[in-house]
C-alpha positions in Angstrom: 187.8 94.5 43.4 184.2 93.9 42.4 183.2 92.6 39.0 179.7 93.6 38.0 177.6 90.6 37.1 176.6 90.5 33.4 173.2 89.3 32.4 173.6 85.6 31.8 171.0 83.5 30.1 168.9 82.1 33.0 165.8 80.0 33.2 162.9 82.1 34.6 159.9 79.9 33.7 159.1 79.2 37.4 157.8 81.8 39.9 160.2 82.3 42.8 159.3 81.5 46.4 160.6 83.1 49.6 160.1 80.5 52.4 160.0 76.7 52.7 156.3 76.6 53.7 155.5 78.4 50.4 157.7 75.8 48.6 155.8 72.9 50.0 152.5 74.5 49.0 153.4 75.6 45.5 155.1 72.3 44.6 151.8 70.5 45.5 149.8 73.0 43.4 152.1 72.8 40.4 152.9 69.1 40.4 150.0 67.4 42.0 149.9 63.6 41.7 153.4 63.5 40.1 155.9 61.5 42.1 158.0 63.7 44.4 160.0 60.8 46.0 160.7 57.2 45.4 162.5 54.9 47.8 162.7 51.3 48.9 160.9 50.0 52.0 160.9 46.3 53.0 162.2 45.5 49.5 159.4 47.2 47.8 159.5 50.6 45.9 157.3 53.3 47.4 156.3 56.4 45.4 155.1 59.6 47.2 153.2 62.2 45.2 153.6 66.0 45.7 150.1 66.2 47.2 150.8 63.2 49.5 154.1 64.8 50.6 152.3 68.1 51.5 149.7 66.1 53.4 152.4 64.3 55.4 154.3 67.5 56.2 151.1 69.3 57.3 150.0 66.3 59.4 153.3 66.0 61.2 153.7 69.8 61.6 150.2 69.9 63.2 151.2 67.2 65.7 154.4 69.0 66.5 152.5 72.3 67.1 150.0 70.5 69.3 152.9 69.5 71.6 153.4 73.2 72.3 156.5 73.8 70.1 156.7 77.2 68.4 160.0 78.9 67.5 161.7 75.9 69.2 164.6 73.8 68.0 164.0 70.3 66.9 166.9 68.1 65.8 167.1 65.2 63.3 169.7 62.4 62.9 169.8 59.4 60.6 170.7 58.1 57.2 169.0 59.5 54.1 165.3 58.7 54.2 161.9 60.0 53.3 161.2 60.3 57.1 164.2 62.5 57.5 162.9 64.9 54.8 159.4 65.0 56.3 160.8 65.6 59.8 162.8 68.6 58.5 160.0 70.3 56.5 157.3 69.6 59.1 159.6 71.4 61.7 160.3 74.5 59.6 156.8 74.9 58.2 155.4 74.9 61.7 157.5 77.9 62.7 160.2 75.9 64.4 163.9 75.5 63.7 165.5 72.3 62.5 169.0 71.2 63.7 170.3 68.5 61.2 173.0 66.4 62.9 175.8 64.7 61.0 174.8 61.0 60.7 178.4 60.0 61.5 178.6 61.7 64.9 179.5 59.8 68.0 176.9 59.9 70.8 179.0 62.2 72.9 179.5 64.8 70.1 175.8 64.6 69.2 174.9 65.2 72.9 177.2 68.2 72.9 175.5 69.7 69.8 172.0 69.0 71.1 172.9 70.8 74.4 174.5 73.7 72.5 171.5 74.2 70.3 169.0 73.7 73.2 167.0 71.3 71.0 163.9 70.0 72.7 163.0 67.2 70.3 165.1 64.6 68.5 163.8 62.8 65.4 166.0 59.8 64.8 166.4 56.8 62.6 165.8 53.5 64.3 169.3 52.5 63.5 170.5 55.1 66.0 168.6 53.6 68.9 171.9 52.3 70.4 172.9 55.9 71.3 169.5 56.7 72.7 170.4 55.9 76.4 173.5 58.1 76.3 171.5 61.0 74.8 168.7 60.6 77.3 171.1 60.8 80.2 173.1 63.7 78.8 170.4 65.8 77.2 167.8 66.5 79.9 166.4 69.4 77.9 165.0 67.1 75.2 161.3 66.5 75.9 160.6 64.0 73.1 162.7 61.4 71.4 160.8 60.4 68.2 161.9 57.4 66.1 161.2 57.5 62.4 159.2 54.3 62.7 156.6 56.2 64.7 156.0 59.0 62.2 153.2 57.2 60.4 151.3 57.0 63.7 152.1 60.6 64.6 150.9 61.9 61.2 147.6 60.1 61.7 147.2 61.9 65.0 148.0 65.2 63.2 145.4 64.4 60.6 142.8 63.8 63.3 143.6 67.2 64.8 143.2 68.9 61.4 139.7 67.3 61.1 138.9 68.8 64.5 139.7 72.2 63.0 143.1 72.7 64.6 144.9 74.3 61.7 147.2 76.7 63.5 150.4 75.0 62.2 149.0 75.0 58.6 147.8 78.6 58.7 150.9 80.0 60.5 152.7 82.9 58.7 156.4 82.3 58.2 158.8 85.3 58.4 161.0 84.9 55.4 164.0 86.3 57.4 163.5 84.0 60.4 166.0 81.2 61.1 164.8 77.9 59.7 167.9 75.8 60.1 170.8 75.6 62.5 173.5 73.7 60.7 176.7 72.6 62.5 179.7 72.5 60.2 183.3 71.6 61.0 184.7 71.9 57.4 188.2 70.4 57.3 189.5 72.2 60.4 187.5 70.3 63.1 186.1 73.4 64.7 182.3 73.1 65.1 180.2 76.2 64.2 176.5 76.6 64.2 175.5 78.3 61.0 172.1 80.0 61.2 170.2 79.9 57.8 167.0 81.7 57.2 164.0 80.7 55.0 165.1 83.4 52.6 168.7 82.1 52.5 167.6 78.6 51.4 164.8 79.8 49.2 166.9 82.3 47.2 169.7 79.7 46.7 167.2 77.2 45.4 165.6 79.6 43.0 169.1 80.6 41.7 170.0 76.9 41.3 167.0 76.6 39.0 168.1 79.8 37.1 171.3 77.9 36.0 170.5 74.2 36.2 167.6 72.7 34.2 167.7 68.9 34.2 165.4 66.4 32.7 164.2 63.1 34.1 164.4 61.8 37.7 167.4 62.0 40.0 169.0 60.0 42.8 169.9 61.4 46.1 173.4 60.3 47.3 174.6 63.4 49.1 174.0 63.4 52.9 170.9 65.3 53.9 172.4 66.8 57.0 174.7 68.8 54.7 173.4 71.9 53.0 174.7 70.8 49.6 172.5 67.7 49.7 169.4 69.3 51.1 169.3 72.5 49.0 170.4 71.2 45.6 168.5 67.9 45.9 165.5 68.1 48.1 164.6 71.8 47.7 165.6 72.0 44.1 163.7 69.0 42.9 160.6 69.9 44.9 160.8 73.3 43.1 161.2 71.9 39.6 158.8 69.0 39.9 161.2 66.1 39.3 161.2 62.8 41.2 164.0 62.3 43.7 164.9 58.6 44.3 166.5 58.2 47.7 169.7 56.2 48.2 170.1 55.5 51.9 173.7 54.3 51.8 176.7 54.6 49.6 177.2 50.9 50.0 174.0 50.4 47.9 174.8 53.0 45.3 175.7 50.5 42.6 172.5 48.5 43.0 170.4 51.7 43.3 171.8 53.0 40.0 170.4 49.9 38.3 167.2 50.0 40.3 166.3 53.7 40.0 167.9 54.4 36.6 168.5 58.1 37.3 169.1 60.7 34.6 171.1 63.0 36.8 172.8 63.0 40.2 174.4 65.7 42.4 177.7 64.3 43.8 180.8 65.2 45.7 184.1 64.8 43.7 185.1 61.6 45.5 182.0 59.8 44.2 182.5 61.3 40.7 186.0 59.9 40.7 184.7 56.5 41.8 182.2 56.5 38.9 185.0 57.3 36.5 187.3 54.7 37.9 184.5 52.1 37.9 184.0 52.6 34.2 187.7 52.0 33.4 188.1 49.2 35.8 185.2 47.4 34.2 186.7 48.0 30.8 190.1 46.7 31.8 188.6 43.6 33.5 186.7 42.8 30.3 189.7 43.5 28.1 187.9 46.3 26.4 189.9 49.3 27.6 191.8 49.7 24.3 188.5 49.5 22.4 187.0 52.2 24.7 189.9 54.5 24.1 189.6 54.1 20.4 185.8 54.8 20.6 186.4 57.9 22.6 188.9 59.2 20.0 186.4 58.4 17.2 183.5 60.0 19.1 185.5 63.2 19.8 186.4 63.5 16.2 182.7 63.4 15.2 181.9 65.9 17.9 184.3 68.4 16.4 182.2 68.4 13.2 178.9 68.7 15.1 177.9 65.0 15.3 177.3 63.6 18.8 177.2 59.8 18.9 178.1 59.3 22.5 174.7 57.9 23.7 175.0 55.3 20.9 178.7 54.4 21.1 178.8 54.2 24.9 175.4 52.7 25.5 176.9 49.6 27.2 179.0 51.9 29.5 175.9 53.9 30.5 174.0 50.7 31.1 176.2 50.1 34.2 174.4 53.0 35.8 170.9 52.0 34.7 171.0 53.3 31.1 169.6 56.8 31.5 172.6 58.5 33.3 173.5 61.7 31.5 174.3 64.5 33.9 176.4 65.1 37.0 176.6 68.3 39.1 179.4 68.2 41.5 180.7 70.4 44.3 181.8 70.5 47.9 185.6 70.0 47.2 188.0 70.5 44.3 187.8 68.1 41.4 190.5 67.4 38.8 189.5 68.4 35.2 190.5 64.8 34.1 187.3 63.4 35.6 185.0 66.2 34.1 186.5 65.7 30.6 186.7 61.9 30.9 183.0 61.5 31.8 181.9 64.0 29.2 183.8 62.1 26.6 181.5 59.1 27.1 178.3 61.0 27.3 177.9 61.8 31.1 178.0 65.6 31.1 179.7 66.8 34.2 179.8 70.3 35.6 181.1 71.6 38.9 180.3 74.5 41.2 181.4 76.2 44.4 179.7 76.7 47.7 180.0 76.9 51.4 177.5 76.1 54.1 177.3 79.8 55.2 176.0 80.7 51.7 173.2 78.1 51.8 175.4 76.7 50.1 176.0 77.4 46.4 177.8 80.5 45.2 178.5 79.5 41.6 178.1 76.8 39.1 179.1 75.7 35.6 176.3 74.5 33.3 175.6 72.8 30.1 176.5 74.9 27.1 178.6 77.2 29.3 181.0 74.8 31.1 184.3 76.5 31.6 186.6 73.6 32.7 189.0 74.7 35.4 186.6 77.2 36.9 184.0 76.8 39.6 181.3 78.4 37.4 179.3 81.6 37.1 178.3 83.5 40.2 174.6 82.8 41.2 171.9 85.4 40.7 171.2 85.6 44.4 174.6 87.0 45.3 177.7 89.0 44.4 181.3 88.1 44.8 184.4 90.2 45.3 188.1 89.5 45.8 190.1 91.3 48.5 193.8 91.4 49.4 194.8 90.1 46.0 198.5 89.2 45.4 200.5 89.9 42.3 198.7 87.1 40.4 195.3 88.4 41.3 194.6 85.7 43.9 192.8 86.9 46.9 190.1 86.0 49.5 186.6 85.4 48.1 183.8 87.4 49.7 180.1 86.8 49.1 177.1 89.1 49.7 173.5 88.4 49.0 170.2 86.8 50.0 171.9 83.4 50.4 174.4 84.6 53.1 173.7 83.3 56.6 172.3 85.2 59.5 175.4 84.5 61.5 177.0 81.9 63.8 174.8 80.7 66.6 175.9 81.9 70.0 179.2 83.4 68.7 178.8 87.1 67.9 182.6 87.6 67.9 183.1 85.1 65.1 180.0 86.5 63.3 181.5 90.0 63.4 184.9 88.8 62.2 183.3 86.9 59.3 180.4 89.2 58.2 181.6 92.7 57.3 179.0 95.1 56.0 177.1 92.1 54.7 180.1 90.6 53.0 180.9 87.0 54.1 184.6 86.2 54.2 184.7 82.6 52.9 188.4 81.9 53.7 188.8 80.5 50.2 191.4 82.0 47.9 190.8 82.5 44.2 190.0 85.0 41.4 187.2 86.1 39.1 187.5 86.5 35.3 185.8 89.1 33.3 182.7 86.9 32.7 182.1 86.4 36.4 183.5 82.9 36.6 185.1 81.9 39.9 188.5 80.1 40.1 189.4 78.5 43.4 193.1 78.1 44.2 193.1 77.2 47.9 192.0 77.9 51.5 193.3 80.9 53.4 193.7 78.7 56.6 195.8 76.1 54.8 198.0 78.7 53.1 201.7 78.0 53.7 204.0 81.0 54.1 207.6 80.1 53.3 210.6 81.9 54.8 211.2 83.8 51.5 207.8 85.3 51.9 206.1 83.3 49.2 202.6 82.0 49.7 201.8 78.5 48.7 198.3 77.1 48.5 198.7 73.4 49.0 195.4 72.4 47.3 196.7 73.8 44.0 199.7 71.5 44.2 197.6 68.5 45.4 195.3 68.8 42.4 198.2 68.9 40.1 199.8 65.9 41.7 196.6 63.9 41.4 196.4 64.9 37.7 200.0 64.1 36.9 200.3 60.9 39.1 196.8 59.3 39.0 197.8 56.3 41.1 198.1 58.6 44.1 194.8 58.0 45.8 194.9 60.8 48.4 197.5 63.5 49.2 198.1 66.4 51.5 200.9 68.9 51.0 202.2 70.4 54.2 205.2 72.4 55.5 208.1 70.9 57.4 211.4 72.8 58.1 210.5 75.4 55.5 210.1 72.7 52.9 207.0 71.1 51.3 206.2 67.5 52.2 203.6 65.4 50.4 201.9 62.9 52.6 199.9 60.4 50.6 197.9 57.2 50.5 198.3 54.8 47.6 195.6 52.2 47.3 198.0 50.0 45.3 200.4 49.8 48.3 197.6 48.7 50.6 197.2 45.3 48.9 198.3 42.8 51.6 199.4 40.3 48.9 201.8 42.8 47.3 205.3 41.5 47.1 208.2 43.5 48.4 209.6 43.7 44.9 206.4 45.1 43.5 206.1 47.5 46.4 209.6 48.8 45.6 208.7 49.1 41.9 205.8 51.4 42.8 207.9 53.5 45.1 210.6 53.9 42.5 207.9 54.9 39.9 206.6 57.4 42.4 210.0 59.0 43.0 210.5 59.4 39.3 207.0 60.8 38.8 207.6 63.3 41.6 210.9 64.3 40.0 209.2 65.0 36.7 206.4 66.9 38.4 208.9 69.1 40.3 210.5 70.0 37.0 207.2 71.6 36.0 206.6 73.4 39.3 207.9 76.8 40.3 211.0 76.3 42.5 209.4 77.2 45.8 206.4 74.9 45.1 208.5 71.8 44.6 208.1 68.7 46.8 211.1 67.9 49.0 210.0 64.7 50.5 207.1 62.2 50.6 205.5 60.3 53.4 203.5 57.2 52.6 200.4 56.5 54.8 199.2 53.0 55.5 195.6 54.1 55.8 193.3 56.7 54.2 193.0 60.2 55.6 190.1 61.0 58.0 187.4 62.8 56.0 184.3 64.9 56.6 180.9 63.4 55.6 181.2 65.2 52.2 184.5 63.3 51.7 186.9 66.2 52.1 190.1 65.3 53.8 190.4 66.8 57.4 193.6 68.8 57.5 
């Protein structure tokens, strides 16, 4: 079934763009000397204006072009940094294709992807120098290994070439439909796929993001840049809107960077959202103010019901833990329990979630301020359509997406492309449904679906989210099938404490057994948990913090 998109209220005050070279140019024209990026270098804050950013991109792109690279593949690996962003955009604005590599890859896997993509240049953070010898030995096709520390020098060489009148890279015309990015994604299944995204794919998704999301103030980048969620919704979106993006290079520094950069808004994956929520309550409990905080939330919610919003006043000390300005979170990349969305909104940090997948550049839908339907993954973006196929009796079926944001295909794998793209419709492999207002609801992954001997289909993610909501001390959980029964394998942080006595450990396990019993009473009979397995360590995760199944 296809649900026709209604005409939602969207922001249309900015002219759209159709390729990333155009974005760099119009952002400099619109925003000029305003700060595009802010980051720390040698313990000092550095601000880069929109005009300076364009100058850096053009200088590096000119140098790249002078080396003879056109329609070539150039790769980049490293932690989040300004140099990473310049390398990306200098590559794609000079008519080349960028290959962003996961910063957590081993040298061997990185070498495999570099060989598969036929990348001829590798930009890399100096912290990755230890894998350089392996890559040089295994990747003979790479002509240039360029450390981030050399970019300033290379940009100077590019500027010198521009002064000599060599403007081919600057004046090159970009085909909107040409591939700009080859992004390898493994999702949670471990199978690496090269997703080919065009300039139009990324541009249309960025414009649609602006249609639904309008934030004020500066932001902080915490999502990994090699992931499409981080690059599209942070770098491209903020370049388009004219805000300042403060760059957090490591999650280990996120607490300090909140206080340093004082962001108003942040895009996050659910695991980081949960850590923000838990940090608030841990801090309250440690200071003995948790009961007071609960009372204030109850008071605040009472005032909100009669149209009086006192959250920024009542919870000023809570917000101060994050720099004092923090007011808005946009989250996606994995399911999130409603308890965190509501809990953060209760104290004045408005939190909305969306849905996306790399093959869709990546965002398909998003909730927004004033139209946040908790429990859903938001309204379908203006750049695409969504339909549901093979729906069951409850209306749950596979989600298909069609539009300007849908990928060109899988690199070097026409068979998989043909299986996944049917008449322009991309089969996401996600299961869910649409309501009459074009809001998407996600219930699970097709590949993780469990088929029981009675023919019933079970989507384990649906049970997992309910377990985490009902039993909050479960840190991580996976539901799987064993002997036609459902088993819950879980990690409890409280049990990982080496100082925990055997008596206290048994108390926790007894509480868990009782909580599982009470949960099962609420579940349909075929969805009930038959047994539990306790892990000693956390599950392996992707770089966007999704558990690898």
